[in-house]
PDB file of N, CA, C, O and CB in Angstrom:
ATOM      1  N   MET A   1      14.978  -8.058 -10.593  1.00  0.00           N
ATOM      2  CA  MET A   1      14.836  -6.665 -10.256  1.00  0.00           C
ATOM      3  C   MET A   1      14.109  -6.570  -8.921  1.00  0.00           C
ATOM      4  O   MET A   1      13.218  -7.380  -8.665  1.00  0.00           O
ATOM      5  CB  MET A   1      14.085  -5.893 -11.368  1.00  0.00           C
ATOM      6  N   GLY A   2      14.452  -5.612  -8.059  1.00  0.00           N
ATOM      7  CA  GLY A   2      13.824  -5.433  -6.755  1.00  0.00           C
ATOM      8  C   GLY A   2      12.575  -4.580  -6.840  1.00  0.00           C
ATOM      9  O   GLY A   2      12.096  -4.235  -7.921  1.00  0.00           O
ATOM     10  N   ARG A   3      12.070  -4.257  -5.679  1.00  0.00           N
ATOM     11  CA  ARG A   3      10.887  -3.398  -5.611  1.00  0.00           C
ATOM     12  C   ARG A   3      11.276  -1.990  -6.034  1.00  0.00           C
ATOM     13  O   ARG A   3      12.392  -1.530  -5.794  1.00  0.00           O
ATOM     14  CB  ARG A   3      10.273  -3.397  -4.178  1.00  0.00           C
ATOM     15  N   ARG A   4      10.332  -1.325  -6.664  1.00  0.00           N
ATOM     16  CA  ARG A   4      10.525   0.077  -7.030  1.00  0.00           C
ATOM     17  C   ARG A   4       9.469   0.884  -6.293  1.00  0.00           C
ATOM     18  O   ARG A   4       8.304   0.490  -6.243  1.00  0.00           O
ATOM     19  CB  ARG A   4      10.432   0.295  -8.589  1.00  0.00           C
ATOM     20  N   THR A   5       9.872   2.006  -5.725  1.00  0.00           N
ATOM     21  CA  THR A   5       8.910   2.880  -5.063  1.00  0.00           C
ATOM     22  C   THR A   5       8.880   4.212  -5.774  1.00  0.00           C
ATOM     23  O   THR A   5       9.842   4.615  -6.428  1.00  0.00           O
ATOM     24  CB  THR A   5       9.257   3.066  -3.570  1.00  0.00           C
ATOM     25  N   ARG A   6       7.738   4.896  -5.631  1.00  0.00           N
ATOM     26  CA  ARG A   6       7.579   6.217  -6.210  1.00  0.00           C
ATOM     27  C   ARG A   6       7.279   7.202  -5.090  1.00  0.00           C
ATOM     28  O   ARG A   6       7.521   6.900  -3.921  1.00  0.00           O
ATOM     29  CB  ARG A   6       6.455   6.230  -7.284  1.00  0.00           C
ATOM     30  N   ASP A   7       6.772   8.337  -5.421  1.00  0.00           N
ATOM     31  CA  ASP A   7       6.494   9.378  -4.444  1.00  0.00           C
ATOM     32  C   ASP A   7       5.508   8.918  -3.370  1.00  0.00           C
ATOM     33  O   ASP A   7       4.633   8.087  -3.612  1.00  0.00           O
ATOM     34  CB  ASP A   7       5.955  10.606  -5.142  1.00  0.00           C
ATOM     35  N   THR A   8       5.679   9.479  -2.194  1.00  0.00           N
ATOM     36  CA  THR A   8       4.741   9.284  -1.098  1.00  0.00           C
ATOM     37  C   THR A   8       3.742  10.433  -1.132  1.00  0.00           C
ATOM     38  O   THR A   8       4.134  11.588  -1.294  1.00  0.00           O
ATOM     39  CB  THR A   8       5.479   9.209   0.285  1.00  0.00           C
ATOM     40  N   VAL A   9       2.455  10.129  -0.982  1.00  0.00           N
ATOM     41  CA  VAL A   9       1.417  11.155  -0.967  1.00  0.00           C
ATOM     42  C   VAL A   9       0.589  11.021   0.312  1.00  0.00           C
ATOM     43  O   VAL A   9       0.638   9.995   0.990  1.00  0.00           O
ATOM     44  CB  VAL A   9       0.510  11.043  -2.226  1.00  0.00           C
ATOM     45  N   THR A  10      -0.167  12.063   0.631  1.00  0.00           N
ATOM     46  CA  THR A  10      -1.043  12.056   1.796  1.00  0.00           C
ATOM     47  C   THR A  10      -2.468  11.767   1.353  1.00  0.00           C
ATOM     48  O   THR A  10      -2.941  12.334   0.368  1.00  0.00           O
ATOM     49  CB  THR A  10      -0.968  13.402   2.554  1.00  0.00           C
ATOM     50  N   VAL A  11      -3.160  10.882   2.079  1.00  0.00           N
ATOM     51  CA  VAL A  11      -4.542  10.497   1.756  1.00  0.00           C
ATOM     52  C   VAL A  11      -5.374  10.479   3.038  1.00  0.00           C
ATOM     53  O   VAL A  11      -4.832  10.558   4.140  1.00  0.00           O
ATOM     54  CB  VAL A  11      -4.586   9.100   1.052  1.00  0.00           C
ATOM     55  N   ALA A  12      -6.693  10.374   2.883  1.00  0.00           N
ATOM     56  CA  ALA A  12      -7.598  10.236   4.027  1.00  0.00           C
ATOM     57  C   ALA A  12      -7.575   8.786   4.505  1.00  0.00           C
ATOM     58  O   ALA A  12      -7.540   7.860   3.696  1.00  0.00           O
ATOM     59  CB  ALA A  12      -9.052  10.673   3.652  1.00  0.00           C
ATOM     60  N   CYS A  13      -7.594   8.598   5.810  1.00  0.00           N
ATOM     61  CA  CYS A  13      -7.597   7.264   6.401  1.00  0.00           C
ATOM     62  C   CYS A  13      -8.937   6.578   6.151  1.00  0.00           C
ATOM     63  O   CYS A  13      -9.992   7.186   6.332  1.00  0.00           O
ATOM     64  CB  CYS A  13      -7.303   7.339   7.913  1.00  0.00           C
ATOM     65  N   ALA A  14      -8.896   5.323   5.739  1.00  0.00           N
ATOM     66  CA  ALA A  14     -10.095   4.536   5.494  1.00  0.00           C
ATOM     67  C   ALA A  14     -10.779   4.131   6.804  1.00  0.00           C
ATOM     68  O   ALA A  14     -11.941   3.726   6.795  1.00  0.00           O
ATOM     69  CB  ALA A  14      -9.749   3.294   4.678  1.00  0.00           C
ATOM     70  N   ASN A  15     -10.066   4.239   7.928  1.00  0.00           N
ATOM     71  CA  ASN A  15     -10.607   3.815   9.214  1.00  0.00           C
ATOM     72  C   ASN A  15     -11.165   4.986  10.031  1.00  0.00           C
ATOM     73  O   ASN A  15     -12.316   4.937  10.466  1.00  0.00           O
ATOM     74  CB  ASN A  15      -9.532   3.102  10.012  1.00  0.00           C
ATOM     75  N   CYS A  16     -10.359   6.042  10.243  1.00  0.00           N
ATOM     76  CA  CYS A  16     -10.781   7.142  11.122  1.00  0.00           C
ATOM     77  C   CYS A  16     -11.088   8.438  10.376  1.00  0.00           C
ATOM     78  O   CYS A  16     -11.612   9.383  10.965  1.00  0.00           O
ATOM     79  CB  CYS A  16      -9.712   7.408  12.145  1.00  0.00           C
ATOM     80  N   GLY A  17     -10.763   8.487   9.075  1.00  0.00           N
ATOM     81  CA  GLY A  17     -11.019   9.697   8.294  1.00  0.00           C
ATOM     82  C   GLY A  17      -9.956  10.766   8.445  1.00  0.00           C
ATOM     83  O   GLY A  17     -10.071  11.836   7.848  1.00  0.00           O
ATOM     84  N   GLY A  18      -8.913  10.495   9.238  1.00  0.00           N
ATOM     85  CA  GLY A  18      -7.824  11.459   9.399  1.00  0.00           C
ATOM     86  C   GLY A  18      -7.229  11.824   8.047  1.00  0.00           C
ATOM     87  O   GLY A  18      -7.171  10.994   7.140  1.00  0.00           O
ATOM     88  N   GLN A  19      -6.793  13.050   7.921  1.00  0.00           N
ATOM     89  CA  GLN A  19      -6.292  13.545   6.635  1.00  0.00           C
ATOM     90  C   GLN A  19      -4.774  13.446   6.492  1.00  0.00           C
ATOM     91  O   GLN A  19      -4.210  14.004   5.552  1.00  0.00           O
ATOM     92  CB  GLN A  19      -6.712  14.974   6.448  1.00  0.00           C
ATOM     93  N   ASP A  20      -4.110  12.750   7.402  1.00  0.00           N
ATOM     94  CA  ASP A  20      -2.647  12.681   7.342  1.00  0.00           C
ATOM     95  C   ASP A  20      -2.100  11.272   7.153  1.00  0.00           C
ATOM     96  O   ASP A  20      -0.961  10.992   7.525  1.00  0.00           O
ATOM     97  CB  ASP A  20      -2.069  13.262   8.591  1.00  0.00           C
ATOM     98  N   ALA A  21      -2.905  10.385   6.576  1.00  0.00           N
ATOM     99  CA  ALA A  21      -2.403   9.051   6.241  1.00  0.00           C
ATOM    100  C   ALA A  21      -1.463   9.191   5.047  1.00  0.00           C
ATOM    101  O   ALA A  21      -1.675  10.038   4.179  1.00  0.00           O
ATOM    102  CB  ALA A  21      -3.581   8.053   5.925  1.00  0.00           C
ATOM    103  N   ILE A  22      -0.431   8.365   5.006  1.00  0.00           N
ATOM    104  CA  ILE A  22       0.480   8.387   3.859  1.00  0.00           C
ATOM    105  C   ILE A  22       0.171   7.232   2.932  1.00  0.00           C
ATOM    106  O   ILE A  22      -0.391   6.218   3.347  1.00  0.00           O
ATOM    107  CB  ILE A  22       1.949   8.325   4.319  1.00  0.00           C
ATOM    108  N   GLN A  23       0.541   7.393   1.681  1.00  0.00           N
ATOM    109  CA  GLN A  23       0.363   6.342   0.679  1.00  0.00           C
ATOM    110  C   GLN A  23       1.666   6.220  -0.092  1.00  0.00           C
ATOM    111  O   GLN A  23       2.204   7.209  -0.591  1.00  0.00           O
ATOM    112  CB  GLN A  23      -0.844   6.651  -0.285  1.00  0.00           C
ATOM    113  N   ILE A  24       2.166   4.997  -0.181  1.00  0.00           N
ATOM    114  CA  ILE A  24       3.410   4.719  -0.900  1.00  0.00           C
ATOM    115  C   ILE A  24       3.100   3.737  -2.013  1.00  0.00           C
ATOM    116  O   ILE A  24       2.563   2.658  -1.760  1.00  0.00           O
ATOM    117  CB  ILE A  24       4.516   4.156   0.056  1.00  0.00           C
ATOM    118  N   GLU A  25       3.432   4.102  -3.238  1.00  0.00           N
ATOM    119  CA  GLU A  25       3.227   3.211  -4.385  1.00  0.00           C
ATOM    120  C   GLU A  25       4.445   2.323  -4.543  1.00  0.00           C
ATOM    121  O   GLU A  25       5.584   2.790  -4.498  1.00  0.00           O
ATOM    122  CB  GLU A  25       2.962   4.017  -5.689  1.00  0.00           C
ATOM    123  N   ILE A  26       4.190   1.031  -4.729  1.00  0.00           N
ATOM    124  CA  ILE A  26       5.266   0.042  -4.847  1.00  0.00           C
ATOM    125  C   ILE A  26       4.965  -0.879  -6.026  1.00  0.00           C
ATOM    126  O   ILE A  26       3.829  -1.318  -6.208  1.00  0.00           O
ATOM    127  CB  ILE A  26       5.425  -0.781  -3.525  1.00  0.00           C
ATOM    128  N   THR A  27       5.992  -1.168  -6.822  1.00  0.00           N
ATOM    129  CA  THR A  27       5.876  -2.168  -7.869  1.00  0.00           C
ATOM    130  C   THR A  27       6.569  -3.429  -7.361  1.00  0.00           C
ATOM    131  O   THR A  27       7.770  -3.424  -7.093  1.00  0.00           O
ATOM    132  CB  THR A  27       6.499  -1.666  -9.227  1.00  0.00           C
ATOM    133  N   LEU A  28       5.801  -4.503  -7.234  1.00  0.00           N
ATOM    134  CA  LEU A  28       6.324  -5.760  -6.715  1.00  0.00           C
ATOM    135  C   LEU A  28       7.135  -6.496  -7.785  1.00  0.00           C
ATOM    136  O   LEU A  28       7.048  -6.160  -8.967  1.00  0.00           O
ATOM    137  CB  LEU A  28       5.175  -6.648  -6.212  1.00  0.00           C
ATOM    138  N   PRO A  29       7.921  -7.495  -7.378  1.00  0.00           N
ATOM    139  CA  PRO A  29       8.758  -8.223  -8.348  1.00  0.00           C
ATOM    140  C   PRO A  29       7.987  -8.814  -9.523  1.00  0.00           C
ATOM    141  O   PRO A  29       8.564  -9.006 -10.594  1.00  0.00           O
ATOM    142  CB  PRO A  29       9.485  -9.327  -7.648  1.00  0.00           C
ATOM    143  N   ASP A  30       6.681  -9.112  -9.351  1.00  0.00           N
ATOM    144  CA  ASP A  30       5.898  -9.662 -10.465  1.00  0.00           C
ATOM    145  C   ASP A  30       5.244  -8.553 -11.296  1.00  0.00           C
ATOM    146  O   ASP A  30       4.360  -8.820 -12.109  1.00  0.00           O
ATOM    147  CB  ASP A  30       4.819 -10.621  -9.933  1.00  0.00           C
ATOM    148  N   ASP A  31       5.691  -7.288 -11.082  1.00  0.00           N
ATOM    149  CA  ASP A  31       5.206  -6.087 -11.778  1.00  0.00           C
ATOM    150  C   ASP A  31       3.799  -5.649 -11.372  1.00  0.00           C
ATOM    151  O   ASP A  31       3.213  -4.792 -12.034  1.00  0.00           O
ATOM    152  CB  ASP A  31       5.230  -6.326 -13.255  1.00  0.00           C
ATOM    153  N   THR A  32       3.244  -6.217 -10.302  1.00  0.00           N
ATOM    154  CA  THR A  32       1.975  -5.738  -9.768  1.00  0.00           C
ATOM    155  C   THR A  32       2.220  -4.410  -9.057  1.00  0.00           C
ATOM    156  O   THR A  32       3.142  -4.296  -8.249  1.00  0.00           O
ATOM    157  CB  THR A  32       1.336  -6.786  -8.797  1.00  0.00           C
ATOM    158  N   GLU A  33       1.403  -3.413  -9.356  1.00  0.00           N
ATOM    159  CA  GLU A  33       1.514  -2.132  -8.681  1.00  0.00           C
ATOM    160  C   GLU A  33       0.536  -2.107  -7.521  1.00  0.00           C
ATOM    161  O   GLU A  33      -0.662  -2.318  -7.709  1.00  0.00           O
ATOM    162  CB  GLU A  33       1.250  -0.958  -9.656  1.00  0.00           C
ATOM    163  N   VAL A  34       1.046  -1.846  -6.311  1.00  0.00           N
ATOM    164  CA  VAL A  34       0.222  -1.776  -5.109  1.00  0.00           C
ATOM    165  C   VAL A  34       0.513  -0.462  -4.388  1.00  0.00           C
ATOM    166  O   VAL A  34       1.521   0.198  -4.636  1.00  0.00           O
ATOM    167  CB  VAL A  34       0.486  -2.997  -4.174  1.00  0.00           C
ATOM    168  N   ARG A  35      -0.403  -0.107  -3.489  1.00  0.00           N
ATOM    169  CA  ARG A  35      -0.215   1.079  -2.665  1.00  0.00           C
ATOM    170  C   ARG A  35      -0.351   0.675  -1.206  1.00  0.00           C
ATOM    171  O   ARG A  35      -1.338   0.055  -0.811  1.00  0.00           O
ATOM    172  CB  ARG A  35      -1.237   2.196  -3.036  1.00  0.00           C
ATOM    173  N   PHE A  36       0.658   1.035  -0.403  1.00  0.00           N
ATOM    174  CA  PHE A  36       0.616   0.834   1.034  1.00  0.00           C
ATOM    175  C   PHE A  36       0.164   2.134   1.676  1.00  0.00           C
ATOM    176  O   PHE A  36       0.684   3.203   1.356  1.00  0.00           O
ATOM    177  CB  PHE A  36       1.999   0.380   1.588  1.00  0.00           C
ATOM    178  N   ASN A  37      -0.809   2.045   2.587  1.00  0.00           N
ATOM    179  CA  ASN A  37      -1.356   3.213   3.269  1.00  0.00           C
ATOM    180  C   ASN A  37      -1.187   3.036   4.768  1.00  0.00           C
ATOM    181  O   ASN A  37      -1.361   1.936   5.293  1.00  0.00           O
ATOM    182  CB  ASN A  37      -2.849   3.426   2.904  1.00  0.00           C
ATOM    183  N   SER A  38      -0.845   4.125   5.462  1.00  0.00           N
ATOM    184  CA  SER A  38      -0.665   4.076   6.902  1.00  0.00           C
ATOM    185  C   SER A  38      -1.132   5.392   7.514  1.00  0.00           C
ATOM    186  O   SER A  38      -0.739   6.470   7.068  1.00  0.00           O
ATOM    187  CB  SER A  38       0.812   3.792   7.265  1.00  0.00           C
ATOM    188  N   CYS A  39      -1.979   5.291   8.545  1.00  0.00           N
ATOM    189  CA  CYS A  39      -2.527   6.476   9.209  1.00  0.00           C
ATOM    190  C   CYS A  39      -1.678   6.837  10.420  1.00  0.00           C
ATOM    191  O   CYS A  39      -1.386   5.984  11.258  1.00  0.00           O
ATOM    192  CB  CYS A  39      -3.995   6.238   9.633  1.00  0.00           C
ATOM    193  N   HIS A  40      -1.285   8.097  10.509  1.00  0.00           N
ATOM    194  CA  HIS A  40      -0.511   8.567  11.655  1.00  0.00           C
ATOM    195  C   HIS A  40      -1.384   8.699  12.897  1.00  0.00           C
ATOM    196  O   HIS A  40      -0.885   8.574  14.016  1.00  0.00           O
ATOM    197  CB  HIS A  40       0.149   9.907  11.335  1.00  0.00           C
ATOM    198  N   ARG A  41      -2.672   8.949  12.721  1.00  0.00           N
ATOM    199  CA  ARG A  41      -3.571   9.180  13.855  1.00  0.00           C
ATOM    200  C   ARG A  41      -3.959   7.868  14.558  1.00  0.00           C
ATOM    201  O   ARG A  41      -3.760   7.734  15.766  1.00  0.00           O
ATOM    202  CB  ARG A  41      -4.835   9.909  13.379  1.00  0.00           C
ATOM    203  N   CYS A  42      -4.509   6.905  13.813  1.00  0.00           N
ATOM    204  CA  CYS A  42      -5.017   5.676  14.447  1.00  0.00           C
ATOM    205  C   CYS A  42      -4.143   4.441  14.166  1.00  0.00           C
ATOM    206  O   CYS A  42      -4.431   3.351  14.660  1.00  0.00           O
ATOM    207  CB  CYS A  42      -6.435   5.406  13.967  1.00  0.00           C
ATOM    208  N   GLU A  43      -3.081   4.619  13.375  1.00  0.00           N
ATOM    209  CA  GLU A  43      -2.144   3.543  13.024  1.00  0.00           C
ATOM    210  C   GLU A  43      -2.753   2.430  12.175  1.00  0.00           C
ATOM    211  O   GLU A  43      -2.175   1.349  12.066  1.00  0.00           O
ATOM    212  CB  GLU A  43      -1.585   2.945  14.273  1.00  0.00           C
ATOM    213  N   HIS A  44      -3.921   2.686  11.572  1.00  0.00           N
ATOM    214  CA  HIS A  44      -4.520   1.719  10.649  1.00  0.00           C
ATOM    215  C   HIS A  44      -3.638   1.618   9.401  1.00  0.00           C
ATOM    216  O   HIS A  44      -3.139   2.629   8.908  1.00  0.00           O
ATOM    217  CB  HIS A  44      -5.986   2.133  10.266  1.00  0.00           C
ATOM    218  N   ARG A  45      -3.450   0.402   8.897  1.00  0.00           N
ATOM    219  CA  ARG A  45      -2.652   0.172   7.686  1.00  0.00           C
ATOM    220  C   ARG A  45      -3.471  -0.672   6.724  1.00  0.00           C
ATOM    221  O   ARG A  45      -4.169  -1.602   7.130  1.00  0.00           O
ATOM    222  CB  ARG A  45      -1.290  -0.527   8.020  1.00  0.00           C
ATOM    223  N   TRP A  46      -3.376  -0.334   5.443  1.00  0.00           N
ATOM    224  CA  TRP A  46      -4.088  -1.113   4.439  1.00  0.00           C
ATOM    225  C   TRP A  46      -3.353  -1.044   3.104  1.00  0.00           C
ATOM    226  O   TRP A  46      -2.598  -0.110   2.837  1.00  0.00           O
ATOM    227  CB  TRP A  46      -5.535  -0.608   4.286  1.00  0.00           C
ATOM    228  N   TRP A  47      -3.594  -2.053   2.276  1.00  0.00           N
ATOM    229  CA  TRP A  47      -2.983  -2.179   0.953  1.00  0.00           C
ATOM    230  C   TRP A  47      -4.073  -2.072  -0.104  1.00  0.00           C
ATOM    231  O   TRP A  47      -5.205  -2.505   0.112  1.00  0.00           O
ATOM    232  CB  TRP A  47      -2.208  -3.525   0.814  1.00  0.00           C
ATOM    233  N   GLU A  48      -3.722  -1.492  -1.246  1.00  0.00           N
ATOM    234  CA  GLU A  48      -4.637  -1.382  -2.373  1.00  0.00           C
ATOM    235  C   GLU A  48      -3.930  -1.829  -3.642  1.00  0.00           C
ATOM    236  O   GLU A  48      -2.723  -1.650  -3.799  1.00  0.00           O
ATOM    237  CB  GLU A  48      -5.165   0.063  -2.521  1.00  0.00           C
ATOM    238  N   ALA A  49      -4.710  -2.416  -4.546  1.00  0.00           N
ATOM    239  CA  ALA A  49      -4.245  -2.738  -5.896  1.00  0.00           C
ATOM    240  C   ALA A  49      -5.385  -2.338  -6.821  1.00  0.00           C
ATOM    241  O   ALA A  49      -6.512  -2.804  -6.651  1.00  0.00           O
ATOM    242  CB  ALA A  49      -3.853  -4.285  -6.058  1.00  0.00           C
ATOM    243  N   GLY A  50      -5.110  -1.491  -7.785  1.00  0.00           N
ATOM    244  CA  GLY A  50      -6.180  -0.953  -8.608  1.00  0.00           C
ATOM    245  C   GLY A  50      -7.104  -0.152  -7.718  1.00  0.00           C
ATOM    246  O   GLY A  50      -6.646   0.707  -6.965  1.00  0.00           O
ATOM    247  N   SER A  51      -8.398  -0.419  -7.791  1.00  0.00           N
ATOM    248  CA  SER A  51      -9.358   0.297  -6.947  1.00  0.00           C
ATOM    249  C   SER A  51      -9.847  -0.552  -5.777  1.00  0.00           C
ATOM    250  O   SER A  51     -10.831  -0.205  -5.123  1.00  0.00           O
ATOM    251  CB  SER A  51     -10.545   0.750  -7.780  1.00  0.00           C
ATOM    252  N   SER A  52      -9.157  -1.672  -5.511  1.00  0.00           N
ATOM    253  CA  SER A  52      -9.587  -2.596  -4.458  1.00  0.00           C
ATOM    254  C   SER A  52      -8.607  -2.630  -3.292  1.00  0.00           C
ATOM    255  O   SER A  52      -7.397  -2.493  -3.475  1.00  0.00           O
ATOM    256  CB  SER A  52      -9.755  -3.996  -5.026  1.00  0.00           C
ATOM    257  N   VAL A  53      -9.143  -2.813  -2.103  1.00  0.00           N
ATOM    258  CA  VAL A  53      -8.315  -3.073  -0.928  1.00  0.00           C
ATOM    259  C   VAL A  53      -7.954  -4.550  -0.955  1.00  0.00           C
ATOM    260  O   VAL A  53      -8.814  -5.399  -1.187  1.00  0.00           O
ATOM    261  CB  VAL A  53      -9.056  -2.683   0.412  1.00  0.00           C
ATOM    262  N   ILE A  54      -6.683  -4.858  -0.720  1.00  0.00           N
ATOM    263  CA  ILE A  54      -6.241  -6.259  -0.695  1.00  0.00           C
ATOM    264  C   ILE A  54      -5.595  -6.545   0.652  1.00  0.00           C
ATOM    265  O   ILE A  54      -5.122  -5.630   1.327  1.00  0.00           O
ATOM    266  CB  ILE A  54      -5.242  -6.562  -1.864  1.00  0.00           C
ATOM    267  N   ASP A  55      -5.576  -7.818   1.043  1.00  0.00           N
ATOM    268  CA  ASP A  55      -5.002  -8.139   2.344  1.00  0.00           C
ATOM    269  C   ASP A  55      -3.495  -8.355   2.234  1.00  0.00           C
ATOM    270  O   ASP A  55      -2.955  -8.598   1.154  1.00  0.00           O
ATOM    271  CB  ASP A  55      -5.676  -9.385   2.934  1.00  0.00           C
ATOM    272  N   LEU A  56      -2.841  -8.258   3.383  1.00  0.00           N
ATOM    273  CA  LEU A  56      -1.388  -8.381   3.437  1.00  0.00           C
ATOM    274  C   LEU A  56      -0.916  -9.712   2.874  1.00  0.00           C
ATOM    275  O   LEU A  56       0.109  -9.753   2.194  1.00  0.00           O
ATOM    276  CB  LEU A  56      -0.901  -8.223   4.867  1.00  0.00           C
ATOM    277  N   ASN A  57      -1.632 -10.803   3.136  1.00  0.00           N
ATOM    278  CA  ASN A  57      -1.222 -12.110   2.614  1.00  0.00           C
ATOM    279  C   ASN A  57      -1.146 -12.107   1.091  1.00  0.00           C
ATOM    280  O   ASN A  57      -0.256 -12.736   0.517  1.00  0.00           O
ATOM    281  CB  ASN A  57      -2.190 -13.195   3.083  1.00  0.00           C
ATOM    282  N   SER A  58      -2.068 -11.407   0.427  1.00  0.00           N
ATOM    283  CA  SER A  58      -2.034 -11.297  -1.036  1.00  0.00           C
ATOM    284  C   SER A  58      -0.785 -10.560  -1.499  1.00  0.00           C
ATOM    285  O   SER A  58      -0.142 -10.952  -2.472  1.00  0.00           O
ATOM    286  CB  SER A  58      -3.289 -10.578  -1.551  1.00  0.00           C
ATOM    287  N   VAL A  59      -0.452  -9.488  -0.788  1.00  0.00           N
ATOM    288  CA  VAL A  59       0.751  -8.708  -1.127  1.00  0.00           C
ATOM    289  C   VAL A  59       1.996  -9.572  -0.951  1.00  0.00           C
ATOM    290  O   VAL A  59       2.874  -9.584  -1.814  1.00  0.00           O
ATOM    291  CB  VAL A  59       0.851  -7.427  -0.243  1.00  0.00           C
ATOM    292  N   LEU A  60       2.073 -10.290   0.159  1.00  0.00           N
ATOM    293  CA  LEU A  60       3.241 -11.126   0.421  1.00  0.00           C
ATOM    294  C   LEU A  60       3.371 -12.230  -0.623  1.00  0.00           C
ATOM    295  O   LEU A  60       4.480 -12.540  -1.057  1.00  0.00           O
ATOM    296  CB  LEU A  60       3.156 -11.735   1.822  1.00  0.00           C
ATOM    297  N   GLU A  61       2.265 -12.817  -1.025  1.00  0.00           N
ATOM    298  CA  GLU A  61       2.311 -13.872  -2.052  1.00  0.00           C
ATOM    299  C   GLU A  61       2.834 -13.307  -3.366  1.00  0.00           C
ATOM    300  O   GLU A  61       3.667 -13.932  -4.023  1.00  0.00           O
ATOM    301  CB  GLU A  61       0.910 -14.499  -2.260  1.00  0.00           C
ATOM    302  N   LYS A  62       2.351 -12.127  -3.756  1.00  0.00           N
ATOM    303  CA  LYS A  62       2.798 -11.502  -4.997  1.00  0.00           C
ATOM    304  C   LYS A  62       4.266 -11.074  -4.922  1.00  0.00           C
ATOM    305  O   LYS A  62       4.970 -11.070  -5.932  1.00  0.00           O
ATOM    306  CB  LYS A  62       1.921 -10.298  -5.320  1.00  0.00           C
ATOM    307  N   ALA A  63       4.723 -10.713  -3.712  1.00  0.00           N
ATOM    308  CA  ALA A  63       6.094 -10.246  -3.534  1.00  0.00           C
ATOM    309  C   ALA A  63       7.105 -11.382  -3.488  1.00  0.00           C
ATOM    310  O   ALA A  63       8.302 -11.165  -3.682  1.00  0.00           O
ATOM    311  CB  ALA A  63       6.196  -9.436  -2.275  1.00  0.00           C
ATOM    312  N   ARG A  64       6.620 -12.598  -3.232  1.00  0.00           N
ATOM    313  CA  ARG A  64       7.512 -13.742  -3.144  1.00  0.00           C
ATOM    314  C   ARG A  64       8.161 -14.010  -4.495  1.00  0.00           C
ATOM    315  O   ARG A  64       7.481 -14.107  -5.516  1.00  0.00           O
ATOM    316  CB  ARG A  64       6.754 -14.984  -2.657  1.00  0.00           C
ATOM    317  N   ARG A  65       9.464 -14.127  -4.487  1.00  0.00           N
ATOM    318  CA  ARG A  65      10.175 -14.431  -5.734  1.00  0.00           C
ATOM    319  C   ARG A  65      10.047 -15.907  -6.044  1.00  0.00           C
ATOM    320  O   ARG A  65      10.126 -16.749  -5.150  1.00  0.00           O
ATOM    321  CB  ARG A  65      11.665 -14.027  -5.641  1.00  0.00           C
ATOM    322  N   ARG A  66       9.855 -16.208  -7.283  1.00  0.00           N
ATOM    323  CA  ARG A  66       9.677 -17.610  -7.704  1.00  0.00           C
ATOM    324  C   ARG A  66      10.908 -18.079  -8.434  1.00  0.00           C
ATOM    325  O   ARG A  66      10.966 -19.228  -8.872  1.00  0.00           O
ATOM    326  CB  ARG A  66       8.430 -17.777  -8.603  1.00  0.00           C
TER     327      ARG A  66
END
């Protein structure tokens, strides 16, 4: 099964505080639910899983099909 995405929502940027960052929820192939965030103002991008910020390498490892 491929990635599944849900609704996109607007959140505050963790870097500049801008109120127009987007958040996209994604379920990875291993069923881990993550959120990708991107700020339109400062272009900061970050990933979250649960209540923690995770790095891109962690997301890529989880997304890798085995």
